[in-house]
Biopython code that builds the backbone (N, CA, C, O; Angstrom):
import numpy as np
from Bio.PDB.StructureBuilder import StructureBuilder

atoms = [
    (1, "MET", "N", (-49.961, 46.335, 324.572)),
    (1, "MET", "CA", (-51.367, 46.033, 324.405)),
    (1, "MET", "C", (-51.983, 47.057, 323.448)),
    (1, "MET", "O", (-51.857, 48.264, 323.658)),
    (2, "VAL", "N", (-52.633, 46.579, 322.420)),
    (2, "VAL", "CA", (-53.261, 47.441, 321.437)),
    (2, "VAL", "C", (-54.703, 47.696, 321.854)),
    (2, "VAL", "O", (-55.438, 46.772, 322.203)),
    (3, "ARG", "N", (-55.096, 48.975, 321.809)),
    (3, "ARG", "CA", (-56.460, 49.351, 322.176)),
    (3, "ARG", "C", (-57.173, 49.882, 320.953)),
    (3, "ARG", "O", (-56.556, 50.439, 320.044)),
    (4, "SER", "N", (-58.464, 49.704, 320.945)),
    (4, "SER", "CA", (-59.225, 50.279, 319.849)),
    (4, "SER", "C", (-59.268, 51.785, 320.036)),
    (4, "SER", "O", (-59.110, 52.278, 321.153)),
    (5, "SER", "N", (-59.481, 52.514, 318.955)),
    (5, "SER", "CA", (-59.514, 53.971, 319.043)),
    (5, "SER", "C", (-60.671, 54.448, 319.911)),
    (5, "SER", "O", (-60.552, 55.477, 320.576)),
    (6, "ASP", "N", (-61.785, 53.726, 319.921)),
    (6, "ASP", "CA", (-62.917, 54.110, 320.769)),
    (6, "ASP", "C", (-62.568, 54.003, 322.245)),
    (6, "ASP", "O", (-62.917, 54.875, 323.040)),
    (7, "THR", "N", (-61.879, 52.931, 322.606)),
    (7, "THR", "CA", (-61.475, 52.748, 323.998)),
    (7, "THR", "C", (-60.475, 53.822, 324.401)),
    (7, "THR", "O", (-60.588, 54.415, 325.474)),
    (8, "LEU", "N", (-59.515, 54.063, 323.554)),
    (8, "LEU", "CA", (-58.518, 55.085, 323.831)),
    (8, "LEU", "C", (-59.172, 56.457, 323.956)),
    (8, "LEU", "O", (-58.850, 57.229, 324.859)),
    (9, "GLU", "N", (-60.090, 56.751, 323.046)),
    (9, "GLU", "CA", (-60.793, 58.037, 323.075)),
    (9, "GLU", "C", (-61.547, 58.227, 324.385)),
    (9, "GLU", "O", (-61.470, 59.294, 324.993)),
    (10, "SER", "N", (-62.264, 57.217, 324.819)),
    (10, "SER", "CA", (-63.040, 57.358, 326.055)),
    (10, "SER", "C", (-62.126, 57.525, 327.262)),
    (10, "SER", "O", (-62.473, 58.234, 328.207)),
    (11, "GLN", "N", (-60.974, 56.886, 327.242)),
    (11, "GLN", "CA", (-60.027, 57.043, 328.349)),
    (11, "GLN", "C", (-59.400, 58.432, 328.337)),
    (11, "GLN", "O", (-59.229, 59.049, 329.388)),
    (12, "LEU", "N", (-59.060, 58.920, 327.153)),
    (12, "LEU", "CA", (-58.447, 60.237, 327.067)),
    (12, "LEU", "C", (-59.404, 61.342, 327.501)),
    (12, "LEU", "O", (-58.983, 62.349, 328.070)),
    (13, "LEU", "N", (-60.689, 61.151, 327.230)),
    (13, "LEU", "CA", (-61.672, 62.161, 327.606)),
    (13, "LEU", "C", (-61.875, 62.264, 329.114)),
    (13, "LEU", "O", (-62.480, 63.223, 329.592)),
    (14, "THR", "N", (-61.378, 61.291, 329.862)),
    (14, "THR", "CA", (-61.475, 61.362, 331.322)),
    (14, "THR", "C", (-60.303, 62.134, 331.935)),
    (14, "THR", "O", (-60.309, 62.413, 333.134)),
    (15, "LEU", "N", (-59.311, 62.478, 331.132)),
    (15, "LEU", "CA", (-58.156, 63.234, 331.633)),
    (15, "LEU", "C", (-58.581, 64.653, 332.013)),
    (15, "LEU", "O", (-59.576, 65.166, 331.502)),
    (16, "PRO", "N", (-57.829, 65.276, 332.906)),
    (16, "PRO", "CA", (-58.097, 66.675, 333.240)),
    (16, "PRO", "C", (-57.923, 67.567, 332.008)),
    (16, "PRO", "O", (-57.163, 67.228, 331.101)),
    (17, "PRO", "N", (-58.619, 68.694, 331.974)),
    (17, "PRO", "CA", (-58.556, 69.589, 330.809)),
    (17, "PRO", "C", (-57.135, 69.990, 330.406)),
    (17, "PRO", "O", (-56.832, 70.041, 329.214)),
    (18, "ALA", "N", (-56.281, 70.267, 331.350)),
    (18, "ALA", "CA", (-54.911, 70.681, 331.017)),
    (18, "ALA", "C", (-54.165, 69.568, 330.277)),
    (18, "ALA", "O", (-53.432, 69.836, 329.326)),
    (19, "ASP", "N", (-54.351, 68.335, 330.711)),
    (19, "ASP", "CA", (-53.701, 67.205, 330.041)),
    (19, "ASP", "C", (-54.262, 66.990, 328.638)),
    (19, "ASP", "O", (-53.519, 66.700, 327.701)),
    (20, "ARG", "N", (-55.579, 67.134, 328.504)),
    (20, "ARG", "CA", (-56.194, 66.999, 327.174)),
    (20, "ARG", "C", (-55.703, 68.092, 326.240)),
    (20, "ARG", "O", (-55.462, 67.839, 325.060)),
    (21, "ALA", "N", (-55.552, 69.307, 326.757)),
    (21, "ALA", "CA", (-55.057, 70.415, 325.930)),
    (21, "ALA", "C", (-53.627, 70.146, 325.475)),
    (21, "ALA", "O", (-53.283, 70.397, 324.320)),
    (22, "ARG", "N", (-52.796, 69.638, 326.376)),
    (22, "ARG", "CA", (-51.408, 69.336, 326.013)),
    (22, "ARG", "C", (-51.362, 68.253, 324.938)),
    (22, "ARG", "O", (-50.588, 68.353, 323.986)),
    (23, "LEU", "N", (-52.183, 67.226, 325.087)),
    (23, "LEU", "CA", (-52.234, 66.166, 324.073)),
    (23, "LEU", "C", (-52.744, 66.695, 322.739)),
    (23, "LEU", "O", (-52.242, 66.310, 321.682)),
    (24, "ALA", "N", (-53.736, 67.571, 322.785)),
    (24, "ALA", "CA", (-54.262, 68.156, 321.551)),
    (24, "ALA", "C", (-53.176, 68.946, 320.831)),
    (24, "ALA", "O", (-53.046, 68.857, 319.611)),
    (25, "GLU", "N", (-52.403, 69.713, 321.578)),
    (25, "GLU", "CA", (-51.312, 70.478, 320.968)),
    (25, "GLU", "C", (-50.280, 69.558, 320.337)),
    (25, "GLU", "O", (-49.793, 69.829, 319.239)),
    (26, "LEU", "N", (-49.944, 68.477, 321.021)),
    (26, "LEU", "CA", (-48.979, 67.518, 320.483)),
    (26, "LEU", "C", (-49.498, 66.866, 319.200)),
    (26, "LEU", "O", (-48.760, 66.708, 318.228)),
    (27, "LEU", "N", (-50.775, 66.492, 319.213)),
    (27, "LEU", "CA", (-51.358, 65.855, 318.026)),
    (27, "LEU", "C", (-51.411, 66.823, 316.846)),
    (27, "LEU", "O", (-51.100, 66.446, 315.716)),
    (28, "LEU", "N", (-51.805, 68.065, 317.108)),
    (28, "LEU", "CA", (-51.857, 69.057, 316.032)),
    (28, "LEU", "C", (-50.461, 69.339, 315.481)),
    (28, "LEU", "O", (-50.284, 69.477, 314.270)),
    (29, "ALA", "N", (-49.487, 69.422, 316.358)),
    (29, "ALA", "CA", (-48.109, 69.638, 315.902)),
    (29, "ALA", "C", (-47.625, 68.470, 315.055)),
    (29, "ALA", "O", (-46.877, 68.662, 314.096)),
    (30, "SER", "N", (-48.051, 67.259, 315.408)),
    (30, "SER", "CA", (-47.632, 66.101, 314.615)),
    (30, "SER", "C", (-48.258, 66.137, 313.228)),
    (30, "SER", "O", (-47.640, 65.701, 312.257)),
    (31, "LEU", "N", (-49.481, 66.654, 313.127)),
    (31, "LEU", "CA", (-50.113, 66.799, 311.813)),
    (31, "LEU", "C", (-49.383, 67.835, 310.982)),
    (31, "LEU", "O", (-49.182, 67.643, 309.783)),
    (32, "ASP", "N", (-48.986, 68.931, 311.608)),
    (32, "ASP", "CA", (-48.243, 69.967, 310.900)),
    (32, "ASP", "C", (-46.931, 69.420, 310.352)),
    (32, "ASP", "O", (-46.560, 69.722, 309.217)),
    (33, "SER", "N", (-46.228, 68.624, 311.143)),
    (33, "SER", "CA", (-44.959, 68.080, 310.672)),
    (33, "SER", "C", (-45.179, 67.076, 309.550)),
    (33, "SER", "O", (-44.348, 66.965, 308.648)),
    (34, "ASP", "N", (-46.295, 66.341, 309.594)),
    (34, "ASP", "CA", (-46.617, 65.424, 308.501)),
    (34, "ASP", "C", (-46.872, 66.199, 307.214)),
    (34, "ASP", "O", (-46.447, 65.781, 306.137)),
    (35, "LEU", "N", (-47.559, 67.317, 307.325)),
    (35, "LEU", "CA", (-47.854, 68.128, 306.141)),
    (35, "LEU", "C", (-46.598, 68.765, 305.576)),
    (35, "LEU", "O", (-46.471, 68.910, 304.361)),
    (36, "ASP", "N", (-45.660, 69.151, 306.450)),
    (36, "ASP", "CA", (-44.423, 69.771, 305.991)),
    (36, "ASP", "C", (-43.611, 68.830, 305.119)),
    (36, "ASP", "O", (-42.850, 69.277, 304.261)),
    (37, "ALA", "N", (-43.767, 67.543, 305.331)),
    (37, "ALA", "CA", (-42.981, 66.579, 304.584)),
    (37, "ALA", "C", (-43.750, 65.971, 303.417)),
    (37, "ALA", "O", (-43.207, 65.144, 302.684)),
    (38, "GLY", "N", (-44.993, 66.366, 303.236)),
    (38, "GLY", "CA", (-45.815, 65.701, 302.243)),
    (38, "GLY", "C", (-45.973, 66.460, 300.954)),
    (38, "GLY", "O", (-45.288, 67.455, 300.717)),
    (39, "PRO", "N", (-46.885, 65.987, 300.112)),
    (39, "PRO", "CA", (-47.096, 66.586, 298.796)),
    (39, "PRO", "C", (-47.598, 68.025, 298.861)),
    (39, "PRO", "O", (-47.412, 68.785, 297.910)),
    (40, "ALA", "N", (-48.227, 68.406, 299.959)),
    (40, "ALA", "CA", (-48.710, 69.789, 300.073)),
    (40, "ALA", "C", (-47.551, 70.772, 299.983)),
    (40, "ALA", "O", (-47.696, 71.854, 299.413)),
    (41, "THR", "N", (-46.411, 70.406, 300.538)),
    (41, "THR", "CA", (-45.242, 71.279, 300.484)),
    (41, "THR", "C", (-44.786, 71.474, 299.044)),
    (41, "THR", "O", (-44.438, 72.587, 298.650)),
    (42, "ALA", "N", (-44.785, 70.412, 298.263)),
    (42, "ALA", "CA", (-44.387, 70.515, 296.858)),
    (42, "ALA", "C", (-45.345, 71.427, 296.095)),
    (42, "ALA", "O", (-44.918, 72.216, 295.253)),
    (43, "ILE", "N", (-46.623, 71.317, 296.390)),
    (43, "ILE", "CA", (-47.621, 72.161, 295.724)),
    (43, "ILE", "C", (-47.432, 73.621, 296.121)),
    (43, "ILE", "O", (-47.484, 74.513, 295.275)),
    (44, "GLU", "N", (-47.211, 73.858, 297.411)),
    (44, "GLU", "CA", (-46.978, 75.221, 297.878)),
    (44, "GLU", "C", (-45.726, 75.807, 297.239)),
    (44, "GLU", "O", (-45.714, 76.975, 296.850)),
    (45, "ASP", "N", (-44.680, 75.006, 297.130)),
    (45, "ASP", "CA", (-43.444, 75.474, 296.491)),
    (45, "ASP", "C", (-43.679, 75.829, 295.026)),
    (45, "ASP", "O", (-43.161, 76.830, 294.532)),
    (46, "ALA", "N", (-44.457, 75.009, 294.342)),
    (46, "ALA", "CA", (-44.751, 75.276, 292.932)),
    (46, "ALA", "C", (-45.545, 76.572, 292.780)),
    (46, "ALA", "O", (-45.271, 77.363, 291.878)),
    (47, "TRP", "N", (-46.521, 76.792, 293.651)),
    (47, "TRP", "CA", (-47.305, 78.035, 293.580)),
    (47, "TRP", "C", (-46.443, 79.245, 293.914)),
    (47, "TRP", "O", (-46.588, 80.301, 293.298)),
    (48, "ARG", "N", (-45.546, 79.097, 294.888)),
    (48, "ARG", "CA", (-44.649, 80.189, 295.249)),
    (48, "ARG", "C", (-43.761, 80.559, 294.061)),
    (48, "ARG", "O", (-43.552, 81.737, 293.771)),
    (49, "GLU", "N", (-43.247, 79.546, 293.386)),
    (49, "GLU", "CA", (-42.408, 79.783, 292.213)),
    (49, "GLU", "C", (-43.215, 80.460, 291.102)),
    (49, "GLU", "O", (-42.726, 81.387, 290.456)),
    (50, "GLU", "N", (-44.435, 80.004, 290.883)),
    (50, "GLU", "CA", (-45.301, 80.601, 289.862)),
    (50, "GLU", "C", (-45.607, 82.060, 290.198)),
    (50, "GLU", "O", (-45.594, 82.917, 289.314)),
    (51, "ALA", "N", (-45.878, 82.339, 291.452)),
    (51, "ALA", "CA", (-46.165, 83.715, 291.865)),
    (51, "ALA", "C", (-44.960, 84.610, 291.641)),
    (51, "ALA", "O", (-45.099, 85.751, 291.200)),
    (52, "THR", "N", (-43.783, 84.093, 291.944)),
    (52, "THR", "CA", (-42.560, 84.871, 291.723)),
    (52, "THR", "C", (-42.362, 85.136, 290.251)),
    (52, "THR", "O", (-42.009, 86.249, 289.863)),
    (53, "THR", "N", (-42.586, 84.126, 289.419)),
    (53, "THR", "CA", (-42.450, 84.280, 287.977)),
    (53, "THR", "C", (-43.414, 85.352, 287.454)),
    (53, "THR", "O", (-43.024, 86.214, 286.667)),
    (54, "ARG", "N", (-44.642, 85.290, 287.888)),
    (54, "ARG", "CA", (-45.645, 86.267, 287.430)),
    (54, "ARG", "C", (-45.328, 87.674, 287.911)),
    (54, "ARG", "O", (-45.546, 88.650, 287.193)),
    (55, "ARG", "N", (-44.813, 87.771, 289.131)),
    (55, "ARG", "CA", (-44.494, 89.083, 289.678)),
    (55, "ARG", "C", (-43.335, 89.718, 288.901)),
    (55, "ARG", "O", (-43.313, 90.932, 288.696)),
    (56, "LEU", "N", (-42.386, 88.905, 288.477)),
    (56, "LEU", "CA", (-41.216, 89.424, 287.776)),
    (56, "LEU", "C", (-41.459, 89.617, 286.288)),
    (56, "LEU", "O", (-40.666, 90.271, 285.610)),
    (57, "ALA", "N", (-42.558, 89.049, 285.769)),
    (57, "ALA", "CA", (-42.867, 89.184, 284.340)),
    (57, "ALA", "C", (-43.245, 90.636, 284.010)),
    (57, "ALA", "O", (-43.890, 91.316, 284.809)),
    (58, "PRO", "N", (-42.829, 91.101, 282.812)),
    (58, "PRO", "CA", (-43.138, 92.489, 282.422)),
    (58, "PRO", "C", (-44.617, 92.714, 282.144)),
    (58, "PRO", "O", (-45.020, 93.827, 281.807)),
]
sb = StructureBuilder()
sb.init_structure("model")
sb.init_model(0)
sb.init_chain("A")
sb.init_seg("    ")
for serial, (resi, resn, name, xyz) in enumerate(atoms, 1):
    if name == "N":
        sb.init_residue(resn, " ", resi, " ")
    sb.init_atom(name, np.array(xyz, "f"), 0.0, 1.0, " ", f" {name:<3s}", serial, name[0])
structure = sb.get_structure()
C-alpha cells in the first residue's frame, strides 16, 4: 500500500522519540551514502587533486 508523504510523516511523528531518532539516523546515513556515489565525490576528488598539484608546485 502506497501512502502519501504527508500521511507517512504524521504517522512517524507519533512514534516515541527513541524510534524517531533511530529513523533520523538511518535517513541521514542513506543521504550520506547517496552523496558518496554521486557527482559531489567527483568534484571533491578534482579539488583534492588540484590542491595536491598546487602544494607540490614550486
